[in-house]
C-alpha positions as CSV (number, residue, x, y, z in Angstrom):
1,X,66.3,113.1,41.8
2,X,66.7,114.4,37.9
3,X,67.9,112.2,35.5
4,X,69.7,112.7,32.0
5,X,69.7,110.0,29.4
6,X,70.9,111.7,26.4
7,X,74.0,113.7,24.9
8,X,74.0,117.1,25.5
9,X,75.7,116.9,28.1
10,X,78.2,116.5,25.5
11,X,77.6,119.7,24.0
12,X,76.1,122.3,26.3
13,X,75.6,123.2,30.4
14,X,78.8,121.7,32.8
15,X,78.8,119.1,34.0
16,X,81.0,117.1,36.6
17,X,82.4,113.3,34.6
18,X,84.1,110.4,36.2
19,X,84.0,107.4,33.6
20,X,86.4,106.9,31.8
21,X,84.5,105.6,29.0
22,X,82.0,108.8,28.7
23,X,85.3,111.2,28.4
24,X,86.4,109.2,25.7
25,X,83.1,109.9,23.8
26,X,83.9,113.9,24.2
27,X,87.3,114.2,24.3
28,X,91.0,112.8,23.4
29,X,93.7,113.1,26.2
30,X,95.8,115.6,24.5
31,X,92.2,117.6,24.3
32,X,91.8,117.9,27.6
33,X,93.0,121.6,29.5
34,X,94.8,121.9,32.8
35,X,92.6,124.0,35.6
36,X,95.5,126.4,34.9
37,X,94.6,126.3,31.4
38,X,91.2,126.8,32.0
39,X,91.6,130.2,33.8
40,X,94.1,131.6,32.2
41,X,91.4,131.1,28.5
42,X,89.1,133.2,30.8
43,X,91.1,136.6,29.5
44,X,90.6,135.1,26.4
45,X,88.3,132.8,25.2
46,X,89.6,130.0,21.9
47,X,86.8,130.8,18.9
48,X,86.5,126.7,18.6
49,X,86.3,124.5,21.4
50,X,89.3,121.0,21.6
51,X,86.4,118.5,21.7
52,X,83.2,117.3,20.6
53,X,84.0,119.1,17.1
54,X,84.2,122.3,18.5
55,X,81.6,122.1,21.6
56,X,83.6,121.3,24.3
57,X,86.2,121.6,26.2
58,X,87.6,119.4,29.2
59,X,88.9,120.4,31.9
60,X,91.6,118.6,34.6
61,X,92.6,119.5,38.1
62,X,89.6,120.2,40.2
63,X,89.3,117.1,42.3
64,X,93.3,117.9,43.2
65,X,92.5,121.7,43.9
66,X,90.0,120.1,46.0
67,X,91.8,117.6,48.0
68,X,94.7,120.9,48.9
69,X,92.0,123.1,50.6
70,X,90.2,122.5,53.9
71,X,86.4,122.5,53.2
72,X,86.4,126.3,54.3
73,X,88.8,127.3,51.9
74,X,87.3,124.8,49.2
75,X,84.1,126.1,49.4
76,X,85.0,130.2,48.8
77,X,87.1,128.9,45.9
78,X,84.4,126.7,44.0
79,X,81.5,129.8,45.4
80,X,84.4,132.7,43.9
81,X,86.9,131.8,41.9
82,X,85.7,128.5,39.8
83,X,82.0,129.5,39.9
84,X,83.0,132.8,38.0
85,X,85.0,130.8,35.9
86,X,82.0,129.1,34.4
87,X,79.8,131.7,34.5
88,X,82.4,133.3,32.0
89,X,82.4,130.2,30.1
90,X,78.8,129.8,29.7
91,X,78.6,134.1,29.0
92,X,81.0,134.1,26.0
93,X,79.4,130.9,24.3
94,X,76.0,131.7,24.8
95,X,75.3,128.2,26.6
96,X,76.4,126.8,23.4
97,X,79.0,125.1,24.5
98,X,79.8,122.4,26.7
99,X,81.9,122.8,29.8
100,X,83.7,119.1,31.3
101,X,85.4,119.1,34.6
102,X,87.1,115.9,35.0
103,X,86.6,114.4,38.0
104,X,88.5,110.2,38.0
105,X,87.5,109.3,42.1
106,X,84.5,111.1,41.5
107,X,81.6,107.7,41.8
108,X,83.4,107.5,45.1
109,X,83.7,111.4,46.3
110,X,80.4,112.7,44.8
111,X,76.9,111.6,47.1
112,X,73.3,113.8,47.2
113,X,71.8,113.8,50.3
114,X,68.1,111.6,49.9
115,X,66.3,113.9,52.4
116,X,67.5,117.3,50.3
117,X,68.2,116.4,47.0
118,X,71.5,118.1,47.7
119,X,75.2,116.9,46.2
120,X,78.4,116.9,48.1
121,X,82.1,116.6,48.2
122,X,83.8,113.8,50.6
123,X,87.0,115.0,51.5
124,X,89.5,113.1,50.5
125,X,91.3,113.0,54.3
126,X,88.4,112.8,56.0
127,X,84.9,111.4,55.2
128,X,83.4,113.3,57.6
129,X,84.3,116.6,56.1
130,X,81.6,117.0,52.8
131,X,82.0,120.1,51.1
132,X,78.3,121.1,49.5
133,X,79.9,121.1,45.9
134,X,76.4,121.8,44.4
135,X,75.7,124.5,46.4
136,X,78.3,126.4,45.9
137,X,79.1,125.3,42.2
138,X,75.5,126.3,41.5
139,X,73.9,128.5,43.1
140,X,71.0,127.3,44.6
141,X,70.1,125.9,41.5
142,X,71.0,121.9,42.3
143,X,67.7,121.1,41.7
144,X,68.0,121.5,38.0
145,X,71.1,119.4,37.2
146,X,71.0,115.9,36.9
147,X,72.6,112.4,37.1
148,X,74.4,111.5,33.4
149,X,73.0,107.7,32.8
150,X,74.8,106.0,30.1
151,X,73.5,102.5,29.7
152,X,71.7,99.9,27.4
153,X,69.3,99.0,29.5
154,X,66.0,100.6,29.7
155,X,65.5,101.3,33.1
156,X,69.3,101.7,34.5
157,X,70.4,101.9,38.0
158,X,70.9,106.1,38.8
159,X,72.8,104.8,41.3
160,X,74.8,102.0,40.2
161,X,77.4,101.7,37.0
162,X,75.7,103.5,34.8
163,X,75.6,107.0,36.8
164,X,78.9,108.5,35.2
165,X,77.9,112.3,35.9
166,X,76.4,114.7,36.6
167,X,74.9,117.7,34.7
168,X,73.6,121.1,35.2
169,X,72.4,123.0,32.1
170,X,73.1,126.5,33.1
171,X,73.8,128.2,35.9
172,X,72.8,131.5,36.8
């Protein structure tokens, strides 16, 4: 399991974030854009981004989409629509900006299969249904993902309160 202790996730890569204190270090509530606005940006990316002094974009709404779609539809949506938009963001900003997907209930809903280190999203309606969020979004580069840890403790528990999100440096 990879761990991310520094703040590079605030300036580069793609992150799934669920800790409100960590979010407040990146963006004001008025800086967060809706998923709809994010998809609209793919046609005309802004020169400056609203968060982290122009280095980050925080997007809310992914969680709602995952909750209303069936597992099959959510898988297809992640692998095509969302991944395409994430890749377009990465390409436009040449990997020099952070895309942060805000998932408020992520702590309870994102888990990892220990044997394979594959990340999954647990459905809100059927806990037996798991969506392979890492495979779908990171297309086989799941081993490059790291747990974002924020803690003053030198040996913070990567499964505990210090775990505030997931970070991937570059999706290909």
